Backbone and ligand atoms as CSV (ligand in chain L), in Angstrom:
chain,resi,resn,atom,element,x,y,z
A,1,MET,N,N,9.051,10.775,-14.903
A,1,MET,CA,C,7.655,10.329,-14.887
A,1,MET,C,C,6.665,11.439,-14.832
A,2,ASN,N,N,5.382,11.181,-15.147
A,2,ASN,CA,C,4.377,12.212,-15.118
A,2,ASN,C,C,4.093,12.735,-13.749
A,3,GLN,N,N,3.246,13.648,-13.604
A,3,GLN,CA,C,2.732,14.149,-12.410
A,3,GLN,C,C,2.278,13.025,-11.447
A,4,PRO,N,N,2.848,12.839,-10.250
A,4,PRO,CA,C,2.416,11.727,-9.389
A,4,PRO,C,C,0.935,11.723,-8.978
A,5,LYS,N,N,0.358,10.554,-9.022
A,5,LYS,CA,C,-1.083,10.443,-8.636
A,5,LYS,C,C,-1.197,9.771,-7.374
A,6,VAL,N,N,-0.222,8.939,-7.077
A,6,VAL,CA,C,-0.145,8.140,-5.773
A,6,VAL,C,C,1.015,8.682,-5.031
A,7,ALA,N,N,0.825,8.948,-3.638
A,7,ALA,CA,C,1.931,9.240,-2.725
A,7,ALA,C,C,2.125,8.079,-1.796
A,8,ILE,N,N,3.352,7.674,-1.699
A,8,ILE,CA,C,3.729,6.751,-0.730
A,8,ILE,C,C,4.510,7.358,0.426
A,9,LEU,N,N,3.901,7.443,1.578
A,9,LEU,CA,C,4.587,8.046,2.685
A,9,LEU,C,C,5.012,6.936,3.656
A,10,MET,N,N,6.080,7.136,4.353
A,10,MET,CA,C,6.387,6.100,5.441
A,10,MET,C,C,7.002,6.924,6.598
A,11,GLY,N,N,6.864,6.342,7.803
A,11,GLY,CA,C,7.286,7.078,8.984
A,11,GLY,C,C,8.769,7.109,9.129
A,12,SER,N,N,9.483,6.282,8.512
A,12,SER,CA,C,10.907,6.160,8.649
A,12,SER,C,C,11.603,5.539,7.449
A,13,ASP,N,N,12.891,5.867,7.072
A,13,ASP,CA,C,13.442,5.165,6.009
A,13,ASP,C,C,13.633,3.595,6.259
A,14,SER,N,N,13.545,3.271,7.526
A,14,SER,CA,C,13.607,1.850,7.985
A,14,SER,C,C,12.353,1.107,7.495
A,15,ASP,N,N,11.315,1.794,7.100
A,15,ASP,CA,C,10.071,1.152,6.561
A,15,ASP,C,C,10.190,0.752,5.110
A,16,PHE,N,N,11.277,1.319,4.481
A,16,PHE,CA,C,11.300,1.120,2.986
A,16,PHE,C,C,11.367,-0.382,2.472
A,17,GLY,N,N,12.113,-1.195,3.370
A,17,GLY,CA,C,12.203,-2.601,3.001
A,17,GLY,C,C,10.824,-3.210,2.802
A,18,VAL,N,N,9.856,-2.796,3.503
A,18,VAL,CA,C,8.452,-3.208,3.340
A,18,VAL,C,C,7.774,-2.497,2.259
A,19,MET,N,N,7.815,-1.041,2.352
A,19,MET,CA,C,7.091,-0.234,1.416
A,19,MET,C,C,7.562,-0.292,-0.036
A,20,GLU,N,N,8.790,-0.853,-0.289
A,20,GLU,CA,C,9.301,-1.032,-1.578
A,20,GLU,C,C,8.343,-1.919,-2.404
A,21,ALA,N,N,7.625,-2.859,-1.752
A,21,ALA,CA,C,6.638,-3.708,-2.449
A,21,ALA,C,C,5.559,-2.900,-3.084
A,22,ALA,N,N,5.217,-1.787,-2.552
A,22,ALA,CA,C,4.178,-0.931,-3.104
A,22,ALA,C,C,4.802,-0.143,-4.370
A,23,VAL,N,N,6.052,0.289,-4.203
A,23,VAL,CA,C,6.681,0.969,-5.325
A,23,VAL,C,C,6.658,0.024,-6.519
A,24,VAL,N,N,7.104,-1.307,-6.253
A,24,VAL,CA,C,7.252,-2.250,-7.365
A,24,VAL,C,C,6.001,-2.422,-8.134
A,25,ILE,N,N,4.855,-2.418,-7.375
A,25,ILE,CA,C,3.551,-2.620,-8.052
A,25,ILE,C,C,3.196,-1.302,-8.893
A,26,LEU,N,N,3.415,-0.184,-8.301
A,26,LEU,CA,C,3.033,1.058,-9.078
A,26,LEU,C,C,3.934,1.199,-10.270
A,27,GLU,N,N,5.144,0.756,-10.189
A,27,GLU,CA,C,6.061,0.821,-11.402
A,27,GLU,C,C,5.515,-0.209,-12.409
A,28,GLN,N,N,5.141,-1.354,-11.959
A,28,GLN,CA,C,4.592,-2.427,-12.931
A,28,GLN,C,C,3.396,-1.872,-13.671
A,29,PHE,N,N,2.499,-1.148,-12.949
A,29,PHE,CA,C,1.309,-0.685,-13.592
A,29,PHE,C,C,1.519,0.732,-14.286
A,30,GLY,N,N,2.769,1.250,-14.175
A,30,GLY,CA,C,2.995,2.512,-14.844
A,30,GLY,C,C,2.206,3.640,-14.197
A,31,VAL,N,N,2.028,3.550,-12.857
A,31,VAL,CA,C,1.264,4.640,-12.193
A,31,VAL,C,C,2.309,5.604,-11.599
A,32,ALA,N,N,2.285,6.966,-11.980
A,32,ALA,CA,C,3.176,7.910,-11.526
A,32,ALA,C,C,2.934,8.101,-10.010
A,33,HIS,N,N,4.073,8.068,-9.279
A,33,HIS,CA,C,4.024,8.140,-7.843
A,33,HIS,C,C,5.177,8.896,-7.232
A,34,GLU,N,N,5.016,9.294,-5.974
A,34,GLU,CA,C,6.191,9.846,-5.245
A,34,GLU,C,C,6.422,9.142,-3.908
A,35,VAL,N,N,7.541,9.144,-3.443
A,35,VAL,CA,C,7.847,8.388,-2.231
A,35,VAL,C,C,8.482,9.389,-1.219
A,36,LEU,N,N,8.024,9.484,0.038
A,36,LEU,CA,C,8.708,10.352,0.947
A,36,LEU,C,C,8.550,9.865,2.371
A,37,VAL,N,N,9.523,10.232,3.217
A,37,VAL,CA,C,9.549,9.908,4.602
A,37,VAL,C,C,8.934,11.055,5.322
A,38,SER,N,N,7.902,10.804,6.120
A,38,SER,CA,C,7.367,11.864,7.003
A,38,SER,C,C,6.660,11.122,8.170
A,39,SER,N,N,6.949,11.589,9.395
A,39,SER,CA,C,6.422,10.892,10.554
A,39,SER,C,C,5.333,11.691,11.200
A,40,ALA,N,N,4.327,10.944,11.739
A,40,ALA,CA,C,3.245,11.591,12.443
A,40,ALA,C,C,3.744,12.176,13.734
A,41,HIS,N,N,4.827,11.586,14.295
A,41,HIS,CA,C,5.327,11.990,15.636
A,41,HIS,C,C,6.578,12.923,15.570
A,42,ARG,N,N,7.543,12.541,14.626
A,42,ARG,CA,C,8.756,13.223,14.580
A,42,ARG,C,C,8.619,14.490,13.750
A,43,THR,N,N,7.863,14.509,12.729
A,43,THR,CA,C,7.572,15.648,11.847
A,43,THR,C,C,6.122,15.900,11.637
A,44,PRO,N,N,5.449,16.185,12.705
A,44,PRO,CA,C,3.933,16.311,12.583
A,44,PRO,C,C,3.534,17.446,11.586
A,45,GLU,N,N,4.250,18.509,11.627
A,45,GLU,CA,C,3.837,19.712,10.796
A,45,GLU,C,C,4.062,19.444,9.300
A,46,ARG,N,N,5.125,18.752,8.983
A,46,ARG,CA,C,5.537,18.295,7.606
A,46,ARG,C,C,4.307,17.369,7.042
A,47,THR,N,N,3.973,16.418,7.963
A,47,THR,CA,C,3.021,15.425,7.528
A,47,THR,C,C,1.618,16.046,7.335
A,48,LEU,N,N,1.235,16.922,8.208
A,48,LEU,CA,C,-0.046,17.671,8.052
A,48,LEU,C,C,-0.018,18.607,6.843
A,49,ALA,N,N,0.988,19.268,6.654
A,49,ALA,CA,C,1.136,20.185,5.453
A,49,ALA,C,C,1.015,19.332,4.173
A,50,TYR,N,N,1.703,18.231,4.166
A,50,TYR,CA,C,1.571,17.375,2.935
A,50,TYR,C,C,0.107,16.889,2.722
A,51,ALA,N,N,-0.457,16.544,3.765
A,51,ALA,CA,C,-1.823,15.947,3.646
A,51,ALA,C,C,-2.804,17.019,3.127
A,52,ARG,N,N,-2.597,18.269,3.683
A,52,ARG,CA,C,-3.444,19.377,3.283
A,52,ARG,C,C,-3.394,19.718,1.826
A,53,GLU,N,N,-2.084,19.679,1.307
A,53,GLU,CA,C,-1.841,20.156,-0.010
A,53,GLU,C,C,-1.921,19.083,-1.097
A,54,ALA,N,N,-1.906,17.785,-0.681
A,54,ALA,CA,C,-1.799,16.755,-1.649
A,54,ALA,C,C,-2.785,16.778,-2.811
A,55,ARG,N,N,-4.067,17.049,-2.522
A,55,ARG,CA,C,-5.064,17.012,-3.589
A,55,ARG,C,C,-4.762,18.050,-4.615
A,56,GLN,N,N,-4.426,19.265,-4.146
A,56,GLN,CA,C,-4.111,20.351,-5.036
A,56,GLN,C,C,-2.901,20.107,-5.827
A,57,GLN,N,N,-2.022,19.253,-5.355
A,57,GLN,CA,C,-0.770,18.854,-6.039
A,57,GLN,C,C,-0.996,17.777,-7.082
A,58,GLY,N,N,-2.227,17.260,-7.178
A,58,GLY,CA,C,-2.607,16.247,-8.178
A,58,GLY,C,C,-2.556,14.817,-7.626
A,59,ILE,N,N,-2.314,14.676,-6.353
A,59,ILE,CA,C,-2.299,13.331,-5.749
A,59,ILE,C,C,-3.775,12.867,-5.697
A,60,ARG,N,N,-4.039,11.563,-5.962
A,60,ARG,CA,C,-5.325,11.061,-5.844
A,60,ARG,C,C,-5.597,9.946,-4.794
A,61,VAL,N,N,-4.447,9.285,-4.402
A,61,VAL,CA,C,-4.500,8.361,-3.357
A,61,VAL,C,C,-3.213,8.489,-2.548
A,62,ILE,N,N,-3.354,8.334,-1.255
A,62,ILE,CA,C,-2.192,8.259,-0.392
A,62,ILE,C,C,-2.073,6.998,0.304
A,63,ILE,N,N,-0.819,6.362,0.215
A,63,ILE,CA,C,-0.509,5.210,0.934
A,63,ILE,C,C,0.442,5.570,2.074
A,64,ALA,N,N,0.155,5.119,3.297
A,64,ALA,CA,C,0.927,5.458,4.387
A,64,ALA,C,C,1.337,4.231,5.222
A,65,GLY,N,N,2.650,3.965,5.271
A,65,GLY,CA,C,3.126,2.843,5.970
A,65,GLY,C,C,3.938,3.252,7.247
A,66,ALA,N,N,3.598,2.611,8.390
A,66,ALA,CA,C,4.314,3.007,9.579
A,66,ALA,C,C,4.300,1.770,10.558
A,67,GLY,N,N,5.280,1.739,11.389
A,67,GLY,CA,C,5.294,0.721,12.369
A,67,GLY,C,C,5.083,1.273,13.828
A,68,ALA,N,N,5.079,0.365,14.812
A,68,ALA,CA,C,4.873,0.605,16.227
A,68,ALA,C,C,3.609,1.482,16.454
A,69,ALA,N,N,3.615,2.602,17.127
A,69,ALA,CA,C,2.391,3.379,17.377
A,69,ALA,C,C,2.106,4.145,16.122
A,70,ALA,N,N,1.526,3.441,15.158
A,70,ALA,CA,C,1.468,3.865,13.748
A,70,ALA,C,C,0.275,4.758,13.471
A,71,HIS,N,N,0.567,6.013,13.762
A,71,HIS,CA,C,-0.534,7.037,13.556
A,71,HIS,C,C,-0.527,7.769,12.334
A,72,LEU,N,N,0.467,7.444,11.443
A,72,LEU,CA,C,0.670,8.200,10.217
A,72,LEU,C,C,-0.579,8.217,9.342
A,73,ALA,N,N,-1.130,7.070,8.980
A,73,ALA,CA,C,-2.261,7.027,8.108
A,73,ALA,C,C,-3.422,7.828,8.670
A,74,GLY,N,N,-3.669,7.618,9.913
A,74,GLY,CA,C,-4.798,8.366,10.580
A,74,GLY,C,C,-4.634,9.855,10.699
A,75,VAL,N,N,-3.389,10.238,10.862
A,75,VAL,CA,C,-3.079,11.755,10.968
A,75,VAL,C,C,-3.264,12.302,9.570
A,76,ILE,N,N,-2.737,11.598,8.614
A,76,ILE,CA,C,-2.932,12.125,7.175
A,76,ILE,C,C,-4.480,12.168,6.859
A,77,ALA,N,N,-5.183,11.169,7.201
A,77,ALA,CA,C,-6.630,11.061,6.868
A,77,ALA,C,C,-7.396,12.261,7.575
A,78,SER,N,N,-6.852,12.670,8.714
A,78,SER,CA,C,-7.462,13.781,9.435
A,78,SER,C,C,-7.516,15.065,8.690
A,79,SER,N,N,-6.565,15.151,7.692
A,79,SER,CA,C,-6.307,16.453,7.038
A,79,SER,C,C,-6.526,16.427,5.503
A,80,THR,N,N,-7.049,15.345,5.004
A,80,THR,CA,C,-7.432,15.352,3.598
A,80,THR,C,C,-8.646,14.452,3.369
A,81,THR,N,N,-9.358,14.721,2.218
A,81,THR,CA,C,-10.491,13.870,1.970
A,81,THR,C,C,-10.068,12.902,0.823
A,82,LEU,N,N,-8.825,12.843,0.521
A,82,LEU,CA,C,-8.299,11.828,-0.388
A,82,LEU,C,C,-8.423,10.470,0.254
A,83,PRO,N,N,-8.593,9.428,-0.545
A,83,PRO,CA,C,-8.502,7.965,0.059
A,83,PRO,C,C,-7.138,7.764,0.664
A,84,VAL,N,N,-7.055,7.299,1.790
A,84,VAL,CA,C,-5.832,6.980,2.556
A,84,VAL,C,C,-5.765,5.457,2.850
A,85,ILE,N,N,-4.738,4.822,2.390
A,85,ILE,CA,C,-4.612,3.415,2.645
A,85,ILE,C,C,-3.412,3.149,3.571
A,86,GLY,N,N,-3.585,2.513,4.662
A,86,GLY,CA,C,-2.587,2.351,5.695
A,86,GLY,C,C,-1.990,0.961,5.532
A,87,VAL,N,N,-0.634,0.912,5.767
A,87,VAL,CA,C,0.084,-0.296,5.876
A,87,VAL,C,C,0.838,-0.457,7.137
A,88,PRO,N,N,0.327,-1.346,8.027
A,88,PRO,CA,C,1.028,-1.520,9.323
A,88,PRO,C,C,2.288,-2.297,9.106
A,89,ILE,N,N,3.347,-1.862,9.735
A,89,ILE,CA,C,4.713,-2.426,9.581
A,89,ILE,C,C,5.175,-3.097,10.818
A,90,ASP,N,N,5.766,-4.200,10.669
A,90,ASP,CA,C,6.378,-5.079,11.708
A,90,ASP,C,C,7.641,-4.424,12.115
A,91,ALA,N,N,7.636,-3.468,13.074
A,91,ALA,CA,C,8.904,-2.747,13.361
A,91,ALA,C,C,9.160,-2.683,14.824
A,92,SER,N,N,8.437,-3.470,15.655
A,92,SER,CA,C,8.677,-3.345,17.061
A,92,SER,C,C,8.638,-4.729,17.729
A,93,ALA,N,N,8.629,-4.757,19.048
A,93,ALA,CA,C,8.626,-6.073,19.789
A,93,ALA,C,C,7.256,-6.695,19.718
A,94,LEU,N,N,6.302,-5.936,19.235
A,94,LEU,CA,C,4.825,-6.478,19.148
A,94,LEU,C,C,4.614,-7.050,17.682
A,95,ASN,N,N,5.603,-7.030,16.834
A,95,ASN,CA,C,5.517,-7.679,15.548
A,95,ASN,C,C,4.441,-7.158,14.636
A,96,GLY,N,N,4.132,-5.879,14.822
A,96,GLY,CA,C,3.196,-5.268,13.836
A,96,GLY,C,C,1.792,-5.306,14.226
A,97,VAL,N,N,1.402,-6.043,15.358
A,97,VAL,CA,C,0.112,-5.924,15.811
A,97,VAL,C,C,-0.220,-4.608,16.439
A,98,ASP,N,N,0.764,-3.943,17.056
A,98,ASP,CA,C,0.537,-2.585,17.506
A,98,ASP,C,C,0.179,-1.675,16.358
A,99,ALA,N,N,0.925,-1.775,15.200
A,99,ALA,CA,C,0.721,-0.860,14.124
A,99,ALA,C,C,-0.624,-1.216,13.418
A,100,LEU,N,N,-0.964,-2.528,13.387
A,100,LEU,CA,C,-2.300,-2.829,12.834
A,100,LEU,C,C,-3.396,-2.185,13.599
A,101,TYR,N,N,-3.328,-2.345,14.873
A,101,TYR,CA,C,-4.467,-1.717,15.704
A,101,TYR,C,C,-4.420,-0.228,15.583
A,102,ALA,N,N,-3.261,0.368,15.635
A,102,ALA,CA,C,-3.175,1.871,15.484
A,102,ALA,C,C,-3.794,2.337,14.146
A,103,THR,N,N,-3.486,1.567,13.152
A,103,THR,CA,C,-3.856,1.900,11.756
A,103,THR,C,C,-5.430,1.675,11.546
A,104,VAL,N,N,-5.835,0.517,11.935
A,104,VAL,CA,C,-7.241,0.129,11.593
A,104,VAL,C,C,-8.338,0.659,12.477
A,105,MET,N,N,-8.021,0.973,13.723
A,105,MET,CA,C,-9.036,1.328,14.653
A,105,MET,C,C,-9.333,2.835,14.704
A,106,MET,N,N,-9.655,3.248,13.513
A,106,MET,CA,C,-10.034,4.747,13.347
A,106,MET,C,C,-11.410,5.094,13.890
A,107,PRO,N,N,-11.602,6.273,14.505
A,107,PRO,CA,C,-12.938,6.589,14.920
A,107,PRO,C,C,-13.865,6.895,13.743
A,108,GLY,N,N,-15.117,6.711,13.855
A,108,GLY,CA,C,-16.096,6.962,12.847
A,108,GLY,C,C,-15.986,8.301,12.312
A,109,GLY,N,N,-16.009,8.451,10.982
A,109,GLY,CA,C,-15.905,9.742,10.363
A,109,GLY,C,C,-14.590,10.100,9.640
A,110,VAL,N,N,-13.538,9.307,10.022
A,110,VAL,CA,C,-12.194,9.532,9.429
A,110,VAL,C,C,-11.634,8.196,8.951
A,111,PRO,N,N,-12.036,7.823,7.729
A,111,PRO,CA,C,-11.633,6.430,7.351
A,111,PRO,C,C,-10.209,6.257,6.860
A,112,VAL,N,N,-9.670,5.158,7.250
A,112,VAL,CA,C,-8.359,4.644,6.701
A,112,VAL,C,C,-8.598,3.149,6.215
A,113,ALA,N,N,-8.232,2.909,5.031
A,113,ALA,CA,C,-8.351,1.542,4.530
A,113,ALA,C,C,-7.087,0.789,4.914
A,114,SER,N,N,-7.185,0.027,5.930
A,114,SER,CA,C,-6.023,-0.736,6.447
A,114,SER,C,C,-5.797,-2.012,5.743
A,115,MET,N,N,-4.532,-2.236,5.372
A,115,MET,CA,C,-4.153,-3.506,4.717
A,115,MET,C,C,-3.546,-4.446,5.823
A,116,ALA,N,N,-3.053,-5.556,5.268
A,116,ALA,CA,C,-2.349,-6.495,6.232
A,116,ALA,C,C,-1.031,-5.983,6.663
A,117,ILE,N,N,-0.513,-6.614,7.658
A,117,ILE,CA,C,0.829,-6.274,8.202
A,117,ILE,C,C,1.828,-6.634,7.170
A,118,GLY,N,N,2.825,-5.740,6.868
A,118,GLY,CA,C,3.969,-6.207,6.160
A,118,GLY,C,C,3.897,-6.048,4.661
A,119,LYS,N,N,4.802,-6.873,3.953
A,119,LYS,CA,C,4.917,-6.708,2.533
A,119,LYS,C,C,3.599,-7.020,1.788
A,120,ALA,N,N,2.875,-8.021,2.281
A,120,ALA,CA,C,1.535,-8.335,1.561
A,120,ALA,C,C,0.682,-7.028,1.645
A,121,GLY,N,N,0.638,-6.424,2.753
A,121,GLY,CA,C,-0.138,-5.161,2.928
A,121,GLY,C,C,0.389,-4.049,1.979
A,122,ALA,N,N,1.691,-3.966,1.826
A,122,ALA,CA,C,2.300,-3.000,0.892
A,122,ALA,C,C,1.856,-3.274,-0.555
A,123,THR,N,N,2.002,-4.465,-0.862
A,123,THR,CA,C,1.609,-4.896,-2.300
A,123,THR,C,C,0.090,-4.603,-2.484
A,124,ASN,N,N,-0.684,-4.981,-1.498
A,124,ASN,CA,C,-2.190,-4.792,-1.668
A,124,ASN,C,C,-2.518,-3.236,-1.594
A,125,ALA,N,N,-1.795,-2.559,-0.880
A,125,ALA,CA,C,-2.054,-1.084,-0.761
A,125,ALA,C,C,-1.919,-0.427,-2.235
A,126,ALA,N,N,-0.922,-0.872,-2.926
A,126,ALA,CA,C,-0.629,-0.368,-4.276
A,126,ALA,C,C,-1.688,-0.924,-5.229
A,127,LEU,N,N,-2.028,-2.167,-5.100
A,127,LEU,CA,C,-3.114,-2.701,-6.001
A,127,LEU,C,C,-4.434,-1.991,-5.742
A,128,PHE,N,N,-4.697,-1.709,-4.449
A,128,PHE,CA,C,-5.968,-0.992,-4.102
A,128,PHE,C,C,-5.929,0.439,-4.698
A,129,ALA,N,N,-4.806,1.085,-4.624
A,129,ALA,CA,C,-4.673,2.435,-5.202
A,129,ALA,C,C,-4.896,2.297,-6.699
A,130,VAL,N,N,-4.406,1.325,-7.317
A,130,VAL,CA,C,-4.605,1.169,-8.785
A,130,VAL,C,C,-6.047,0.907,-9.096
A,131,SER,N,N,-6.775,0.174,-8.195
A,131,SER,CA,C,-8.195,-0.102,-8.356
A,131,SER,C,C,-8.955,1.192,-8.211
A,132,ILE,N,N,-8.558,2.096,-7.367
A,132,ILE,CA,C,-9.245,3.345,-7.171
A,132,ILE,C,C,-9.081,4.193,-8.456
A,133,LEU,N,N,-7.789,4.241,-8.935
A,133,LEU,CA,C,-7.533,5.021,-10.144
A,133,LEU,C,C,-8.206,4.470,-11.373
A,134,ALA,N,N,-8.462,3.140,-11.310
A,134,ALA,CA,C,-9.015,2.488,-12.530
A,134,ALA,C,C,-10.431,2.917,-12.808
A,135,GLY,N,N,-11.049,3.540,-11.795
A,135,GLY,CA,C,-12.417,4.024,-11.998
A,135,GLY,C,C,-12.467,5.120,-13.051
A,136,GLU,N,N,-11.311,5.695,-13.393
A,136,GLU,CA,C,-11.308,6.733,-14.460
A,136,GLU,C,C,-10.416,6.291,-15.603
A,137,ASP,N,N,-10.025,5.037,-15.616
A,137,ASP,CA,C,-8.957,4.708,-16.540
A,137,ASP,C,C,-9.147,3.173,-17.042
A,138,PRO,N,N,-9.808,2.964,-18.271
A,138,PRO,CA,C,-10.041,1.612,-18.704
A,138,PRO,C,C,-8.747,0.876,-18.944
A,139,ALA,N,N,-7.571,1.474,-19.162
A,139,ALA,CA,C,-6.319,0.711,-19.404
A,139,ALA,C,C,-5.893,0.163,-18.093
A,140,LEU,N,N,-6.157,0.801,-16.981
A,140,LEU,CA,C,-5.833,0.202,-15.582
A,140,LEU,C,C,-6.799,-0.940,-15.231
A,141,VAL,N,N,-8.024,-0.874,-15.768
A,141,VAL,CA,C,-9.011,-2.007,-15.484
A,141,VAL,C,C,-8.384,-3.168,-16.191
A,142,GLN,N,N,-7.965,-3.041,-17.449
A,142,GLN,CA,C,-7.398,-4.124,-18.159
A,142,GLN,C,C,-6.133,-4.722,-17.540
A,143,ALA,N,N,-5.251,-3.745,-17.138
A,143,ALA,CA,C,-4.021,-4.140,-16.497
A,143,ALA,C,C,-4.275,-4.973,-15.141
A,144,LEU,N,N,-5.300,-4.527,-14.389
A,144,LEU,CA,C,-5.671,-5.330,-13.209
A,144,LEU,C,C,-6.160,-6.680,-13.579
A,145,ALA,N,N,-6.888,-6.784,-14.637
A,145,ALA,CA,C,-7.446,-8.163,-15.082
A,145,ALA,C,C,-6.285,-9.031,-15.517
A,146,ASP,N,N,-5.351,-8.443,-16.274
A,146,ASP,CA,C,-4.151,-9.148,-16.648
A,146,ASP,C,C,-3.304,-9.634,-15.490
A,147,TYR,N,N,-3.191,-8.728,-14.469
A,147,TYR,CA,C,-2.422,-9.143,-13.230
A,147,TYR,C,C,-3.038,-10.322,-12.582
A,148,ARG,N,N,-4.385,-10.289,-12.404
A,148,ARG,CA,C,-5.112,-11.444,-11.857
A,148,ARG,C,C,-4.881,-12.688,-12.653
A,149,GLU,N,N,-4.927,-12.556,-14.001
A,149,GLU,CA,C,-4.847,-13.779,-14.840
A,149,GLU,C,C,-3.410,-14.367,-14.736
A,150,THR,N,N,-2.391,-13.548,-14.641
A,150,THR,CA,C,-1.043,-13.944,-14.538
A,150,THR,C,C,-0.944,-14.755,-13.196
A,151,MET,N,N,-1.459,-14.164,-12.212
A,151,MET,CA,C,-1.346,-14.788,-10.789
A,151,MET,C,C,-2.038,-16.165,-10.828
A,152,ALA,N,N,-3.224,-16.257,-11.458
A,152,ALA,CA,C,-3.906,-17.551,-11.536
A,152,ALA,C,C,-3.112,-18.532,-12.335
A,153,ALA,N,N,-2.517,-18.093,-13.434
A,153,ALA,CA,C,-1.577,-18.982,-14.185
A,153,ALA,C,C,-0.468,-19.591,-13.401
A,154,LYS,N,N,0.120,-18.703,-12.538
A,154,LYS,CA,C,1.187,-19.140,-11.697
A,154,LYS,C,C,0.757,-20.184,-10.649
A,155,VAL,N,N,-0.511,-19.950,-10.125
A,155,VAL,CA,C,-1.025,-20.951,-9.156
A,155,VAL,C,C,-1.272,-22.320,-9.912
A,156,GLN,N,N,-1.818,-22.194,-11.066
A,156,GLN,CA,C,-2.020,-23.480,-11.839
A,156,GLN,C,C,-0.719,-24.168,-12.155
A,157,ALA,N,N,0.311,-23.381,-12.586
A,157,ALA,CA,C,1.620,-23.989,-12.836
A,157,ALA,C,C,2.133,-24.672,-11.545
A,158,LYS,N,N,1.999,-24.033,-10.372
A,158,LYS,CA,C,2.499,-24.668,-9.164
A,158,LYS,C,C,1.755,-25.881,-8.862
A,159,SER,N,N,0.441,-25.859,-8.984
A,159,SER,CA,C,-0.376,-27.053,-8.766
A,159,SER,C,C,0.032,-28.225,-9.687
A,160,ASP,N,N,0.307,-27.914,-10.971
A,160,ASP,CA,C,0.710,-28.889,-11.915
A,160,ASP,C,C,2.041,-29.562,-11.507
A,161,ALA,N,N,2.977,-28.630,-11.126
A,161,ALA,CA,C,4.358,-29.147,-10.780
A,161,ALA,C,C,4.260,-30.022,-9.477
A,162,LEU,N,N,3.412,-29.650,-8.583
A,162,LEU,CA,C,3.240,-30.427,-7.323
A,162,LEU,C,C,2.707,-31.799,-7.579
A,163,GLN,N,N,1.692,-31.801,-8.463
A,163,GLN,CA,C,1.108,-33.057,-8.900
A,163,GLN,C,C,1.959,-33.997,-9.540
A,164,GLN,N,N,2.876,-33.442,-10.426
A,164,GLN,CA,C,3.926,-34.168,-11.155
A,164,GLN,C,C,4.905,-34.795,-10.125
A,165,LYS,N,N,5.294,-33.992,-9.192
A,165,LYS,CA,C,6.284,-34.428,-8.184
A,165,LYS,C,C,5.694,-35.564,-7.327
A,166,ILE,N,N,4.462,-35.443,-6.998
A,166,ILE,CA,C,3.807,-36.542,-6.211
A,166,ILE,C,C,3.563,-37.807,-7.043
A,167,ALA,N,N,3.282,-37.594,-8.275
A,167,ALA,CA,C,3.107,-38.746,-9.260
A,167,ALA,C,C,4.445,-39.491,-9.382
A,168,LEU,N,N,5.602,-38.744,-9.444
A,168,LEU,CA,C,6.876,-39.311,-9.660
A,168,LEU,C,C,7.262,-40.177,-8.374
A,169,ARG,N,N,6.872,-39.695,-7.251
A,169,ARG,CA,C,7.144,-40.346,-5.954
A,169,ARG,C,C,6.547,-41.774,-5.965
A,170,GLY,N,N,5.327,-41.892,-6.633
A,170,GLY,CA,C,4.552,-43.099,-6.641
A,170,GLY,C,C,5.258,-44.184,-7.582
A,171,ASN,N,N,6.236,-43.739,-8.361
A,171,ASN,CA,C,6.825,-44.755,-9.322
A,171,ASN,C,C,8.027,-45.474,-8.648
L,1,RP5,C1,C,7.729,4.352,13.162
L,1,RP5,O1,O,8.639,3.869,14.061
L,1,RP5,C2,C,8.276,4.206,11.838
L,1,RP5,O2,O,7.234,4.125,10.866
L,1,RP5,C3,C,9.041,2.886,11.903
L,1,RP5,O3,O,8.302,1.812,11.495
L,1,RP5,C4,C,9.308,2.809,13.419
L,1,RP5,C5,C,10.829,2.843,13.779
L,1,RP5,O4,O,11.419,3.962,13.184
L,1,RP5,P1,P,12.976,4.252,13.270
L,1,RP5,O5,O,13.379,4.229,14.688
L,1,RP5,O6,O,13.584,3.012,12.551
L,1,RP5,O7,O,13.296,5.403,12.418
L,1,RP5,O8,O,7.343,5.662,13.450
C-alpha cells in the first residue's frame, strides 16, 4: 500500500475485534492506513512519540480506540494538531460508558471527535476520516456518495422484503 494517511491506534490487541470495523472501511475506500497497538497508560512514551511525529510521517488523521479509562485519544490529541477521532470500546464492567466519558469529555482547547461506543463507532471513525481526506480528493467524495447510495438501497430492499412478508401473512 502507499504511504499511510490514516493511523489506527488501539490501547490493546484485545480492542482489535472492534477496531477491525475501521480497517474494513478504510480498505473498502482504498485509503492507505497503518494499525498499531499503543497504550496511554502502559506505553505512554511510545504513544506520545507517535503523536508528535505522525504529521511529519504523512499521517493526516488519527483514529484511537480504547476501553476502560480510555485516555488514548486525548493523550494523542495533546501532542498533535492532526484531527483525532476517538472510539470508546466496551471492555470493562461499565460496558463502554467509562470509555465514552473518558474519550468525549475533553477540556476546551484539545479536541477529540468522539464516536459511538463499539463497532458502530469504529465504522463511523473510518468514515469520518474518509470525509476529512475527501476535502482534498474528489474521488473520495464520489466514493462516500456511492457508499450512502448503497446503504439507502439496502434499507429500501429490507423495507420491500418486510412489506412482502406482512402481505403474505394476510393471505
Ligand atoms: C484499555 O484497557 C485497552 O484499550 C483495552 O480496551 C482495555 C483492556 O486491555 P487488556 O487488558 O485487554 O490488554 O487500555
